[in-house]
C-alpha positions in Angstrom: 6.0 17.9 22.4 7.5 20.6 20.7 7.5 24.5 22.1 4.5 26.0 22.8 2.7 29.3 20.1 3.2 32.0 22.8 -0.3 33.4 20.9 -2.3 35.7 22.8 -3.6 33.8 25.6 -6.9 33.3 24.6 -9.7 31.0 26.5 -11.3 29.2 23.0 -10.6 29.0 20.2 -12.8 26.6 17.1 -10.2 24.7 15.5 -7.5 21.6 16.0 -5.0 23.1 14.6 -5.0 26.3 16.3 -5.3 24.4 19.8 -2.1 22.6 18.0 -0.9 25.8 17.9 -1.1 26.6 20.7 -0.1 23.3 23.6 2.5 22.9 21.0 2.2 19.4 19.2 0.2 18.1 15.9 -2.9 18.5 14.7 -3.2 14.2 14.4 -2.3 14.5 18.4 -5.3 16.6 19.2 -7.3 14.2 17.3 -5.9 11.4 18.7 -6.3 12.6 22.1 -10.0 13.2 21.2 -10.4 9.5 20.9 -8.8 8.3 23.2 -10.7 10.4 26.0 -14.1 7.7 24.4 -15.0 11.2 21.9 -16.5 14.7 20.9 -19.3 13.7 23.2 -16.6 12.3 26.3 -14.7 15.2 25.6 -17.7 17.5 26.0 -18.2 15.8 29.7 -15.4 16.9 30.6 -15.4 20.8 29.8 -12.7 19.8 27.4 -15.3 21.0 24.6 -17.4 23.3 24.7 -21.3 22.4 23.1 -20.7 25.0 20.7 -17.7 23.2 19.8 -14.7 25.3 20.6 -11.5 23.5 22.3 -11.6 24.6 26.2 -7.4 25.9 25.6 -6.8 25.9 29.5 -8.0 21.5 30.1 -6.5 20.8 26.5 -2.6 22.1 27.8 -3.8 20.8 31.6 -4.8 17.6 29.2 -0.9 17.8 26.8 0.8 18.3 30.5 -0.3 15.3 31.3 0.7 12.9 28.8 4.0 14.7 28.6 4.9 13.6 33.0 3.7 10.0 31.3 6.0 9.7 29.1 3.7 10.6 25.3 5.4 13.6 23.4 2.8 14.6 21.7 3.9 12.9 17.9 1.8 11.3 16.1 3.5 7.3 16.8 2.4 6.6 13.0 4.6 8.1 12.0 7.6 6.9 13.3 6.5 3.5 12.7 6.2 4.2 8.6 9.7 5.1 8.6 
């Protein structure tokens, strides 16, 4: 996982790329995590995405920390496999 962006504190963002920059992972990682969690609808139920499509930054930061503890550094596994 790369170093998180130290931009002003935002509670919500509308783009996966903006969320990825804030928590220090790639946009593809965010997309993969959404799929791993069961899709957008499951993320809404979990409180990670609002019903209006905004991403809850605090929830995603917590999830990224959990994944890091489990050994997921936020890198894209398809990139390392392609080399």
